[in-house]
VEXFIBA-147196 format. One record per residue (C-alpha): residue number from 1; x, y, z. Coordinates in Angstrom, 2 decimals. Layout:
N
+--------+---------+---------+---------+
! torlum !       u !       v !       w !
+--------+---------+---------+---------+
!    NUM !       X !       Y !       Z !
...
+--------+---------+---------+---------+
//
This chain:
473
+--------+---------+---------+---------+
! torlum !       u !       v !       w !
+--------+---------+---------+---------+
!      1 !  -11.62 !  -15.67 !   15.33 !
!      2 !  -14.91 !  -14.37 !   16.68 !
!      3 !  -13.43 !  -12.50 !   19.64 !
!      4 !  -10.88 !  -10.50 !   17.58 !
!      5 !  -13.63 !   -9.66 !   15.11 !
!      6 !  -15.97 !   -8.41 !   17.87 !
!      7 !  -13.17 !   -6.36 !   19.43 !
!      8 !  -12.45 !   -4.86 !   16.00 !
!      9 !  -16.13 !   -3.97 !   15.64 !
!     10 !  -16.01 !   -2.24 !   19.03 !
!     11 !  -12.90 !   -0.24 !   18.13 !
!     12 !  -14.30 !    0.77 !   14.74 !
!     13 !  -17.56 !    1.86 !   16.35 !
!     14 !  -15.73 !    3.95 !   18.96 !
!     15 !  -13.64 !    5.60 !   16.25 !
!     16 !  -16.61 !    6.21 !   13.97 !
!     17 !  -18.61 !    7.95 !   16.70 !
!     18 !  -15.69 !    9.64 !   18.47 !
!     19 !  -16.79 !   12.82 !   16.71 !
!     20 !  -20.34 !   14.03 !   16.05 !
!     21 !  -19.27 !   15.00 !   12.54 !
!     22 !  -18.84 !   12.85 !    9.47 !
!     23 !  -15.23 !   11.89 !    8.85 !
!     24 !  -13.80 !   13.63 !    5.77 !
!     25 !  -15.64 !   15.67 !    3.16 !
!     26 !  -17.21 !   13.24 !    0.69 !
!     27 !  -19.43 !   11.60 !    3.28 !
!     28 !  -21.66 !   14.66 !    3.52 !
!     29 !  -22.41 !   14.47 !   -0.19 !
!     30 !  -22.83 !   10.68 !   -0.16 !
!     31 !  -25.26 !   10.99 !    2.75 !
!     32 !  -27.40 !   13.43 !    0.78 !
!     33 !  -27.27 !   11.40 !   -2.43 !
!     34 !  -28.33 !    8.28 !   -0.55 !
!     35 !  -31.33 !   10.17 !    0.81 !
!     36 !  -32.14 !   11.43 !   -2.68 !
!     37 !  -32.13 !    7.85 !   -4.00 !
!     38 !  -34.53 !    6.85 !   -1.22 !
!     39 !  -36.84 !    9.80 !   -1.93 !
!     40 !  -36.69 !    9.89 !   -5.74 !
!     41 !  -35.26 !    6.63 !   -7.04 !
!     42 !  -32.15 !    6.31 !   -9.23 !
!     43 !  -30.33 !    9.59 !   -9.71 !
!     44 !  -30.79 !   11.01 !  -13.22 !
!     45 !  -29.36 !   14.48 !  -12.70 !
!     46 !  -27.98 !   16.93 !  -10.17 !
!     47 !  -29.61 !   20.29 !  -10.93 !
!     48 !  -27.62 !   21.80 !   -8.05 !
!     49 !  -24.56 !   21.81 !  -10.33 !
!     50 !  -25.44 !   23.96 !  -13.37 !
!     51 !  -21.77 !   24.74 !  -14.14 !
!     52 !  -20.52 !   21.18 !  -14.42 !
!     53 !  -21.04 !   18.14 !  -16.63 !
!     54 !  -23.55 !   16.83 !  -14.12 !
!     55 !  -26.01 !   19.41 !  -15.47 !
!     56 !  -25.97 !   18.11 !  -19.05 !
!     57 !  -24.69 !   14.53 !  -18.91 !
!     58 !  -25.13 !   12.83 !  -15.53 !
!     59 !  -23.91 !    9.50 !  -14.25 !
!     60 !  -23.80 !    8.33 !  -10.65 !
!     61 !  -20.23 !    7.10 !  -10.50 !
!     62 !  -20.85 !    5.45 !   -7.11 !
!     63 !  -24.25 !    4.01 !   -8.00 !
!     64 !  -24.35 !    0.92 !   -5.77 !
!     65 !  -22.88 !    2.81 !   -2.83 !
!     66 !  -25.79 !    5.25 !   -2.84 !
!     67 !  -28.32 !    2.50 !   -3.55 !
!     68 !  -27.19 !    0.36 !   -0.60 !
!     69 !  -26.84 !    3.29 !    1.80 !
!     70 !  -30.31 !    4.65 !    0.97 !
!     71 !  -32.45 !    2.29 !    3.17 !
!     72 !  -30.68 !    3.40 !    6.36 !
!     73 !  -32.30 !    6.81 !    5.86 !
!     74 !  -35.63 !    5.23 !    6.73 !
!     75 !  -34.48 !    4.85 !   10.32 !
!     76 !  -31.84 !    7.56 !   10.81 !
!     77 !  -30.99 !   11.06 !    9.63 !
!     78 !  -28.56 !   11.20 !    6.66 !
!     79 !  -25.46 !   11.90 !    8.76 !
!     80 !  -26.07 !    9.02 !   11.18 !
!     81 !  -27.03 !    6.74 !    8.29 !
!     82 !  -23.80 !    7.32 !    6.40 !
!     83 !  -21.69 !    6.83 !    9.54 !
!     84 !  -23.37 !    3.48 !   10.16 !
!     85 !  -22.91 !    2.53 !    6.50 !
!     86 !  -19.20 !    3.40 !    6.73 !
!     87 !  -18.93 !    1.09 !    9.75 !
!     88 !  -20.65 !   -1.71 !    7.83 !
!     89 !  -18.24 !   -1.24 !    4.92 !
!     90 !  -15.27 !   -1.54 !    7.28 !
!     91 !  -16.70 !   -4.71 !    8.78 !
!     92 !  -17.20 !   -6.13 !    5.28 !
!     93 !  -13.51 !   -5.53 !    4.59 !
!     94 !  -12.56 !   -7.28 !    7.83 !
!     95 !  -14.79 !  -10.20 !    6.86 !
!     96 !  -12.90 !  -10.49 !    3.58 !
!     97 !   -9.62 !  -10.64 !    5.50 !
!     98 !  -11.01 !  -13.48 !    7.60 !
!     99 !  -12.30 !  -15.31 !    4.51 !
!    100 !   -9.03 !  -15.10 !    2.56 !
!    101 !   -6.85 !  -15.95 !    5.57 !
!    102 !   -9.11 !  -18.67 !    6.98 !
!    103 !   -6.28 !  -21.21 !    6.77 !
!    104 !   -4.09 !  -18.96 !    8.94 !
!    105 !   -6.45 !  -18.68 !   11.91 !
!    106 !   -3.54 !  -18.40 !   14.33 !
!    107 !   -2.51 !  -15.13 !   12.66 !
!    108 !   -5.93 !  -13.47 !   12.48 !
!    109 !   -5.53 !  -11.54 !   15.78 !
!    110 !   -2.22 !  -10.14 !   14.55 !
!    111 !   -3.72 !   -9.16 !   11.20 !
!    112 !   -6.52 !   -7.21 !   12.91 !
!    113 !   -4.06 !   -5.53 !   15.28 !
!    114 !   -1.88 !   -4.49 !   12.36 !
!    115 !   -4.89 !   -3.04 !   10.56 !
!    116 !   -5.23 !   -0.56 !   13.42 !
!    117 !   -1.51 !    0.18 !   13.28 !
!    118 !   -1.81 !    2.60 !   10.39 !
!    119 !   -3.34 !    6.00 !   11.25 !
!    120 !   -4.09 !    6.79 !    7.61 !
!    121 !   -5.77 !    3.45 !    7.07 !
!    122 !   -7.86 !    3.79 !   10.24 !
!    123 !   -8.93 !    7.24 !    9.06 !
!    124 !   -9.92 !    5.79 !    5.69 !
!    125 !  -11.84 !    2.99 !    7.40 !
!    126 !  -13.90 !    5.69 !    9.11 !
!    127 !  -14.58 !    7.88 !    6.08 !
!    128 !  -17.87 !    7.18 !    4.24 !
!    129 !  -16.44 !    6.50 !    0.80 !
!    130 !  -16.54 !    3.67 !   -1.71 !
!    131 !  -12.82 !    3.13 !   -1.10 !
!    132 !  -13.15 !    0.68 !    1.80 !
!    133 !  -15.37 !   -1.86 !    0.09 !
!    134 !  -13.26 !   -1.31 !   -3.03 !
!    135 !  -10.31 !   -2.65 !   -1.00 !
!    136 !  -12.38 !   -5.74 !   -0.22 !
!    137 !  -13.37 !   -6.16 !   -3.88 !
!    138 !   -9.74 !   -5.77 !   -4.91 !
!    139 !   -8.60 !   -8.50 !   -2.51 !
!    140 !  -11.44 !  -10.85 !   -3.48 !
!    141 !  -10.75 !  -10.33 !   -7.18 !
!    142 !   -7.14 !  -11.38 !   -6.71 !
!    143 !   -8.15 !  -14.32 !   -4.51 !
!    144 !  -10.71 !  -15.72 !   -6.97 !
!    145 !   -8.39 !  -15.21 !   -9.93 !
!    146 !   -5.51 !  -16.89 !   -8.11 !
!    147 !   -7.70 !  -19.89 !   -7.29 !
!    148 !   -9.12 !  -19.95 !  -10.85 !
!    149 !  -12.61 !  -19.48 !   -9.44 !
!    150 !  -13.82 !  -17.61 !  -12.48 !
!    151 !  -17.56 !  -17.84 !  -11.84 !
!    152 !  -17.56 !  -15.87 !   -8.54 !
!    153 !  -14.93 !  -13.58 !  -10.06 !
!    154 !  -17.27 !  -12.87 !  -12.99 !
!    155 !  -20.15 !  -11.75 !  -10.74 !
!    156 !  -17.77 !   -9.88 !   -8.45 !
!    157 !  -16.46 !   -7.89 !  -11.43 !
!    158 !  -19.99 !   -6.92 !  -12.45 !
!    159 !  -20.54 !   -5.65 !   -8.91 !
!    160 !  -17.15 !   -3.89 !   -8.89 !
!    161 !  -17.97 !   -2.10 !  -12.16 !
!    162 !  -21.21 !   -0.73 !  -10.69 !
!    163 !  -19.76 !    0.00 !   -7.26 !
!    164 !  -17.32 !    2.62 !   -8.49 !
!    165 !  -16.41 !    3.96 !  -11.90 !
!    166 !  -12.73 !    2.99 !  -11.44 !
!    167 !  -13.50 !   -0.69 !  -10.79 !
!    168 !  -12.95 !   -1.84 !  -14.40 !
!    169 !   -9.38 !   -0.53 !  -14.45 !
!    170 !   -8.26 !   -2.69 !  -11.57 !
!    171 !  -10.13 !   -5.75 !  -12.85 !
!    172 !   -8.35 !   -5.43 !  -16.19 !
!    173 !   -4.97 !   -4.98 !  -14.53 !
!    174 !   -5.46 !   -7.93 !  -12.18 !
!    175 !   -6.66 !  -10.26 !  -14.94 !
!    176 !   -3.63 !   -9.28 !  -17.04 !
!    177 !   -1.26 !  -10.05 !  -14.15 !
!    178 !   -3.08 !  -13.37 !  -13.65 !
!    179 !   -2.56 !  -14.27 !  -17.31 !
!    180 !    1.15 !  -13.53 !  -16.88 !
!    181 !    1.39 !  -15.79 !  -13.80 !
!    182 !   -0.31 !  -18.61 !  -15.72 !
!    183 !    2.15 !  -18.10 !  -18.55 !
!    184 !    5.06 !  -18.36 !  -16.10 !
!    185 !    3.82 !  -21.55 !  -14.44 !
!    186 !    1.93 !  -23.31 !  -17.23 !
!    187 !    4.03 !  -22.12 !  -20.19 !
!    188 !    0.97 !  -21.23 !  -22.25 !
!    189 !   -1.07 !  -18.12 !  -22.95 !
!    190 !   -4.57 !  -18.34 !  -21.48 !
!    191 !   -6.79 !  -15.38 !  -22.38 !
!    192 !   -9.91 !  -16.76 !  -20.72 !
!    193 !   -9.56 !  -14.54 !  -17.58 !
!    194 !   -9.35 !  -11.42 !  -19.75 !
!    195 !  -12.42 !  -12.40 !  -21.79 !
!    196 !  -14.37 !  -13.09 !  -18.58 !
!    197 !  -13.30 !   -9.70 !  -17.21 !
!    198 !  -14.32 !   -7.85 !  -20.37 !
!    199 !  -17.70 !   -9.59 !  -20.44 !
!    200 !  -18.37 !   -8.78 !  -16.78 !
!    201 !  -17.35 !   -5.14 !  -17.23 !
!    202 !  -19.61 !   -4.86 !  -20.28 !
!    203 !  -22.58 !   -6.26 !  -18.35 !
!    204 !  -21.82 !   -3.93 !  -15.44 !
!    205 !  -21.86 !   -0.93 !  -17.77 !
!    206 !  -25.11 !   -2.05 !  -19.42 !
!    207 !  -26.89 !   -2.62 !  -16.10 !
!    208 !  -26.03 !    0.83 !  -14.81 !
!    209 !  -29.14 !    3.07 !  -14.81 !
!    210 !  -27.14 !    5.92 !  -16.36 !
!    211 !  -25.89 !    3.95 !  -19.37 !
!    212 !  -24.38 !    5.08 !  -21.76 !
!    213 !  -23.26 !    8.25 !  -19.93 !
!    214 !  -21.43 !    6.07 !  -17.40 !
!    215 !  -19.00 !    5.13 !  -20.21 !
!    216 !  -18.06 !    8.78 !  -20.56 !
!    217 !  -17.48 !    9.12 !  -16.80 !
!    218 !  -15.34 !    6.00 !  -16.84 !
!    219 !  -13.18 !    7.72 !  -19.44 !
!    220 !  -13.02 !   10.93 !  -17.39 !
!    221 !  -12.17 !    9.26 !  -14.08 !
!    222 !  -10.19 !    6.32 !  -15.38 !
!    223 !   -8.15 !    7.98 !  -18.12 !
!    224 !   -8.23 !   11.75 !  -17.87 !
!    225 !   -7.92 !   12.25 !  -14.11 !
!    226 !   -4.89 !    9.90 !  -13.75 !
!    227 !   -3.32 !   11.71 !  -16.69 !
!    228 !   -3.86 !   15.10 !  -15.08 !
!    229 !   -2.45 !   13.72 !  -11.84 !
!    230 !    0.91 !   13.46 !  -13.63 !
!    231 !    0.79 !   17.06 !  -14.86 !
!    232 !    1.10 !   19.74 !  -12.19 !
!    233 !   -0.89 !   22.93 !  -12.45 !
!    234 !   -3.69 !   21.81 !  -14.79 !
!    235 !   -6.30 !   20.87 !  -12.19 !
!    236 !   -6.38 !   21.37 !   -8.43 !
!    237 !   -6.75 !   17.70 !   -7.57 !
!    238 !   -7.41 !   16.28 !   -4.12 !
!    239 !   -4.54 !   15.74 !   -1.69 !
!    240 !   -4.72 !   11.96 !   -2.13 !
!    241 !   -3.31 !   12.28 !   -5.66 !
!    242 !   -0.07 !   13.71 !   -4.32 !
!    243 !    2.76 !   11.92 !   -2.48 !
!    244 !    3.49 !   11.94 !    1.22 !
!    245 !    6.69 !   13.47 !    2.47 !
!    246 !    9.03 !   10.87 !    3.98 !
!    247 !    7.97 !   11.79 !    7.52 !
!    248 !    4.27 !   11.72 !    6.60 !
!    249 !    4.72 !    8.33 !    4.94 !
!    250 !    6.37 !    6.82 !    8.01 !
!    251 !    3.84 !    8.30 !   10.43 !
!    252 !    0.71 !    7.50 !    8.43 !
!    253 !    1.80 !    4.09 !    7.15 !
!    254 !    4.53 !    2.91 !    9.55 !
!    255 !    4.07 !   -0.71 !    8.49 !
!    256 !    4.21 !   -0.44 !    4.72 !
!    257 !    7.98 !   -0.58 !    4.35 !
!    258 !    8.53 !   -3.30 !    7.03 !
!    259 !    5.70 !   -5.37 !    5.56 !
!    260 !    7.15 !   -5.22 !    2.08 !
!    261 !   10.69 !   -5.93 !    3.24 !
!    262 !    9.29 !   -9.03 !    4.96 !
!    263 !    7.41 !   -9.99 !    1.77 !
!    264 !   10.58 !   -9.66 !   -0.33 !
!    265 !   12.53 !  -11.74 !    2.20 !
!    266 !    9.89 !  -14.50 !    2.27 !
!    267 !    9.54 !  -14.51 !   -1.51 !
!    268 !   13.28 !  -15.03 !   -1.85 !
!    269 !   13.68 !  -17.62 !    0.90 !
!    270 !   10.61 !  -19.62 !   -0.17 !
!    271 !   10.89 !  -19.02 !   -3.92 !
!    272 !   10.68 !  -22.73 !   -4.66 !
!    273 !    7.35 !  -22.90 !   -2.80 !
!    274 !    5.75 !  -19.96 !   -4.61 !
!    275 !    2.53 !  -20.92 !   -6.40 !
!    276 !    0.57 !  -19.05 !   -9.11 !
!    277 !   -1.78 !  -17.35 !   -6.62 !
!    278 !    1.23 !  -16.29 !   -4.52 !
!    279 !    2.89 !  -14.72 !   -7.56 !
!    280 !   -0.34 !  -12.93 !   -8.47 !
!    281 !   -0.49 !  -11.27 !   -5.05 !
!    282 !    3.26 !  -10.59 !   -5.07 !
!    283 !    3.16 !   -8.77 !   -8.41 !
!    284 !    0.01 !   -6.78 !   -7.57 !
!    285 !    1.48 !   -5.82 !   -4.20 !
!    286 !    4.80 !   -4.80 !   -5.74 !
!    287 !    3.02 !   -2.51 !   -8.21 !
!    288 !    1.02 !   -0.76 !   -5.48 !
!    289 !    4.03 !   -0.51 !   -3.17 !
!    290 !    6.04 !    1.29 !   -5.86 !
!    291 !    3.09 !    3.58 !   -6.59 !
!    292 !    2.64 !    4.29 !   -2.86 !
!    293 !    5.61 !    6.66 !   -3.06 !
!    294 !    3.89 !    8.50 !   -5.90 !
!    295 !    0.42 !    9.03 !   -4.42 !
!    296 !   -1.36 !    8.84 !   -1.06 !
!    297 !   -4.21 !    7.02 !   -2.79 !
!    298 !   -1.93 !    4.14 !   -3.78 !
!    299 !   -0.41 !    4.02 !   -0.30 !
!    300 !   -3.90 !    3.47 !    1.10 !
!    301 !   -4.54 !    0.68 !   -1.40 !
!    302 !   -1.11 !   -0.84 !   -0.84 !
!    303 !   -1.51 !   -1.41 !    2.91 !
!    304 !   -4.34 !   -4.02 !    2.98 !
!    305 !   -2.84 !   -5.74 !   -0.07 !
!    306 !    0.56 !   -5.99 !    1.65 !
!    307 !   -1.03 !   -7.50 !    4.76 !
!    308 !   -2.86 !  -10.20 !    2.82 !
!    309 !    0.18 !  -10.94 !    0.67 !
!    310 !    2.41 !  -11.36 !    3.71 !
!    311 !    0.06 !  -13.77 !    5.46 !
!    312 !   -0.73 !  -15.82 !    2.35 !
!    313 !    2.92 !  -16.64 !    1.69 !
!    314 !    4.59 !  -19.71 !    3.20 !
!    315 !    6.70 !  -18.37 !    6.07 !
!    316 !   10.29 !  -19.45 !    6.78 !
!    317 !   10.79 !  -21.07 !   10.17 !
!    318 !   12.72 !  -18.07 !   11.53 !
!    319 !    9.65 !  -15.83 !   11.19 !
!    320 !    7.40 !  -18.36 !   12.88 !
!    321 !    9.82 !  -18.61 !   15.81 !
!    322 !    9.88 !  -14.83 !   16.32 !
!    323 !    6.12 !  -14.33 !   16.02 !
!    324 !    5.67 !  -14.07 !   19.80 !
!    325 !    8.15 !  -11.21 !   19.94 !
!    326 !    6.11 !   -9.41 !   17.28 !
!    327 !    2.96 !   -9.85 !   19.37 !
!    328 !    4.70 !   -8.47 !   22.47 !
!    329 !    6.55 !   -5.43 !   21.14 !
!    330 !    4.88 !   -4.25 !   17.94 !
!    331 !    1.22 !   -3.61 !   18.93 !
!    332 !    1.96 !   -1.12 !   21.76 !
!    333 !    4.19 !    0.99 !   19.50 !
!    334 !    1.67 !    0.98 !   16.68 !
!    335 !   -1.27 !    1.76 !   18.94 !
!    336 !    0.61 !    4.67 !   20.54 !
!    337 !    1.43 !    6.13 !   17.12 !
!    338 !   -2.17 !    5.69 !   15.97 !
!    339 !   -3.63 !    7.29 !   19.12 !
!    340 !   -1.39 !   10.36 !   18.82 !
!    341 !   -2.07 !   10.77 !   15.10 !
!    342 !   -5.79 !   10.15 !   15.43 !
!    343 !   -6.18 !   12.65 !   18.22 !
!    344 !   -5.01 !   15.32 !   15.77 !
!    345 !   -7.51 !   14.01 !   13.19 !
!    346 !  -10.36 !   14.37 !   15.69 !
!    347 !   -9.35 !   17.94 !   16.54 !
!    348 !   -9.04 !   18.99 !   12.89 !
!    349 !  -12.33 !   17.26 !   11.99 !
!    350 !  -14.19 !   18.99 !   14.82 !
!    351 !  -12.85 !   22.36 !   13.68 !
!    352 !  -13.06 !   22.02 !    9.90 !
!    353 !  -16.22 !   19.94 !    9.51 !
!    354 !  -17.81 !   21.86 !   12.35 !
!    355 !  -17.27 !   25.02 !   10.33 !
!    356 !  -19.24 !   23.67 !    7.37 !
!    357 !  -22.07 !   22.48 !    9.55 !
!    358 !  -22.27 !   25.97 !   11.08 !
!    359 !  -22.01 !   27.80 !    7.76 !
!    360 !  -24.67 !   25.55 !    6.18 !
!    361 !  -27.15 !   26.52 !    8.89 !
!    362 !  -26.42 !   30.18 !    8.18 !
!    363 !  -26.87 !   29.61 !    4.43 !
!    364 !  -30.29 !   28.07 !    4.96 !
!    365 !  -31.27 !   31.00 !    7.16 !
!    366 !  -29.77 !   33.94 !    5.25 !
!    367 !  -29.61 !   32.88 !    1.59 !
!    368 !  -32.71 !   32.50 !   -0.62 !
!    369 !  -33.25 !   28.96 !   -1.86 !
!    370 !  -32.00 !   28.10 !   -5.35 !
!    371 !  -29.31 !   30.81 !   -5.15 !
!    372 !  -25.89 !   29.99 !   -6.58 !
!    373 !  -23.15 !   29.92 !   -3.95 !
!    374 !  -19.68 !   30.40 !   -5.38 !
!    375 !  -17.14 !   28.33 !   -3.40 !
!    376 !  -13.45 !   29.02 !   -3.84 !
!    377 !  -12.36 !   25.46 !   -3.12 !
!    378 !  -14.09 !   22.94 !   -5.40 !
!    379 !  -14.22 !   20.36 !   -2.59 !
!    380 !  -16.22 !   22.70 !   -0.33 !
!    381 !  -19.31 !   21.65 !   -2.24 !
!    382 !  -19.11 !   18.11 !   -0.89 !
!    383 !  -19.94 !   19.62 !    2.50 !
!    384 !  -22.25 !   22.37 !    1.29 !
!    385 !  -24.36 !   20.35 !   -1.14 !
!    386 !  -24.62 !   17.58 !    1.41 !
!    387 !  -25.75 !   19.90 !    4.19 !
!    388 !  -27.67 !   22.54 !    2.21 !
!    389 !  -28.99 !   20.79 !   -0.92 !
!    390 !  -31.53 !   23.45 !   -1.93 !
!    391 !  -28.88 !   25.67 !   -3.50 !
!    392 !  -26.70 !   25.68 !   -6.59 !
!    393 !  -22.94 !   25.16 !   -6.53 !
!    394 !  -20.13 !   25.23 !   -9.08 !
!    395 !  -18.73 !   21.70 !   -9.17 !
!    396 !  -18.32 !   18.73 !   -6.84 !
!    397 !  -16.26 !   15.54 !   -6.37 !
!    398 !  -13.64 !   16.49 !   -8.95 !
!    399 !  -12.63 !   19.67 !  -10.86 !
!    400 !  -12.59 !   17.63 !  -14.08 !
!    401 !  -16.37 !   18.08 !  -14.23 !
!    402 !  -16.16 !   21.84 !  -14.73 !
!    403 !  -12.90 !   21.68 !  -16.72 !
!    404 !  -14.38 !   19.30 !  -19.29 !
!    405 !  -17.69 !   21.19 !  -19.25 !
!    406 !  -16.12 !   24.53 !  -20.18 !
!    407 !  -12.35 !   25.09 !  -20.01 !
!    408 !  -12.70 !   28.88 !  -20.21 !
!    409 !  -15.24 !   28.86 !  -17.39 !
!    410 !  -12.89 !   26.69 !  -15.32 !
!    411 !  -10.07 !   29.14 !  -15.95 !
!    412 !  -12.28 !   32.03 !  -14.83 !
!    413 !  -13.33 !   30.03 !  -11.76 !
!    414 !   -9.72 !   29.55 !  -10.68 !
!    415 !   -8.86 !   33.18 !  -11.40 !
!    416 !  -11.65 !   34.49 !   -9.19 !
!    417 !  -10.99 !   31.95 !   -6.43 !
!    418 !   -7.33 !   32.93 !   -6.21 !
!    419 !   -8.14 !   36.61 !   -5.84 !
!    420 !   -6.86 !   37.52 !   -9.32 !
!    421 !  -10.04 !   39.15 !  -10.60 !
!    422 !  -10.01 !   42.93 !  -10.85 !
!    423 !  -13.80 !   43.04 !  -10.42 !
!    424 !  -14.99 !   39.89 !   -8.61 !
!    425 !  -18.52 !   41.22 !   -8.06 !
!    426 !  -19.13 !   41.71 !  -11.78 !
!    427 !  -17.44 !   38.46 !  -12.83 !
!    428 !  -19.32 !   36.43 !  -10.23 !
!    429 !  -22.59 !   37.78 !  -11.63 !
!    430 !  -21.65 !   37.53 !  -15.31 !
!    431 !  -20.09 !   34.07 !  -15.27 !
!    432 !  -21.82 !   32.29 !  -12.38 !
!    433 !  -24.96 !   34.31 !  -11.68 !
!    434 !  -23.84 !   34.41 !   -8.06 !
!    435 !  -23.86 !   37.04 !   -5.33 !
!    436 !  -22.99 !   34.68 !   -2.46 !
!    437 !  -19.45 !   33.44 !   -1.83 !
!    438 !  -17.86 !   30.93 !    0.51 !
!    439 !  -14.10 !   30.85 !    0.94 !
!    440 !  -11.69 !   29.50 !    3.51 !
!    441 !   -8.96 !   31.62 !    5.08 !
!    442 !   -6.02 !   29.29 !    4.48 !
!    443 !   -5.77 !   27.98 !    0.93 !
!    444 !   -7.62 !   30.95 !   -0.53 !
!    445 !   -6.42 !   33.62 !    1.89 !
!    446 !   -5.89 !   36.16 !   -0.92 !
!    447 !   -9.52 !   35.80 !   -2.04 !
!    448 !  -10.77 !   36.12 !    1.53 !
!    449 !   -8.67 !   39.26 !    2.01 !
!    450 !   -9.92 !   40.72 !   -1.27 !
!    451 !  -13.57 !   40.23 !   -0.29 !
!    452 !  -13.00 !   41.38 !    3.30 !
!    453 !  -11.45 !   44.65 !    2.12 !
!    454 !  -13.87 !   45.30 !   -0.75 !
!    455 !  -16.80 !   47.69 !   -0.38 !
!    456 !  -18.66 !   45.51 !   -2.91 !
!    457 !  -19.14 !   42.67 !   -0.41 !
!    458 !  -20.65 !   42.26 !    3.03 !
!    459 !  -19.52 !   39.61 !    5.46 !
!    460 !  -22.49 !   37.47 !    6.52 !
!    461 !  -20.75 !   35.00 !    8.82 !
!    462 !  -17.28 !   33.66 !    9.54 !
!    463 !  -15.42 !   31.18 !   11.71 !
!    464 !  -11.68 !   30.69 !   12.10 !
!    465 !  -11.84 !   28.36 !    9.08 !
!    466 !  -13.74 !   30.41 !    6.50 !
!    467 !  -16.41 !   32.96 !    5.70 !
!    468 !  -19.64 !   33.58 !    3.81 !
!    469 !  -20.01 !   36.86 !    1.86 !
!    470 !  -22.78 !   38.60 !   -0.06 !
!    471 !  -22.27 !   40.99 !   -2.98 !
!    472 !  -23.92 !   44.32 !   -2.24 !
!    473 !  -26.87 !   45.39 !   -4.39 !
+--------+---------+---------+---------+
//
């Protein structure tokens, strides 16, 4: 088991540092917030966001992530620190796989190979986000519930609640599924797991340094955002809330459908051998597999759950006999697909993230500190605030934070960003006290064209990705 784990560590390290940039967008912000925790203690506000809820009612929705990443800033710069922390999170997830599947040691090498067989999952392993350790917490929660190990589950749920604001939702869902499995096998209703979950969640909320505001952010992220994800055109949500096309699904998660077909086959053939903890994993996996066709986020969560579910189940003899064939033919195909897909990820990361690193240097040179920089795409601020923190931005992490802050202001924000304003210079000043604008040239091409052709604005700097403008005095 040690050799596959060390090889996995080597591969993850090579992937993590295959680009000088941070993978994805959120990592830039998380790197800066971790440094802020080190310098100033627990986060109580983000004054860089005067046009969002963070300016009047703040809660660090990834509190433990920033707390645990902070010490690395003692030894490294924020970007290197967060890349190392992302690597440690991935290794923690792999350790959970080894812990849960310790009775299937013969299959551990295959499990680790399969983990690298999904380009989307490998990309997520490399991105500095709470998501990866959340996968580990999800799997451990199911494992402890299935084994009726309620004491470690209790403390794990407290941690989960403070790790990310969405943790309580999954804990409640998993405990409810567990109660159902107990009802099926023991023919009686046992509410103890639910009471333990509620108590742990309550303690997690109370221990959070931003209590009681964290309750409000749980409502926003756990109730409102999923609701808006079902209603097109209300908020411009991140790409992960939307489904893959069929081709994208098969390329990014080539194993999800085969894994689940295998799980269904095993569950049917070995139905008389299914135990309560097997059923718990089967039902949780089925739910995420169905949702994987609805949202990229659920596809990412579904993959590690499907792997664990498959290797926890008692296999029919026919699968055991053909395992060698799987070892021979499957890994080369998966690795080839991953290499081709990941090469494109590296190219796009070098171009897109490189743009923000360039533009942030220009901002710090050309723009007076504490100025408000209007950014057409709400997610641009993850890069900009992370790289140039001495400025003000509109919103970050999710558009819900400006929408719930002021719906009319959010509407005006979208109108300007989409090039629909008849007088963007005046509206930028009146509504956002801003004379500096960042926009990309793809998603907000009409806004870029409007500014480029207007005599009211001067181009400060541009790359093939986007541009920085200044309103003329």
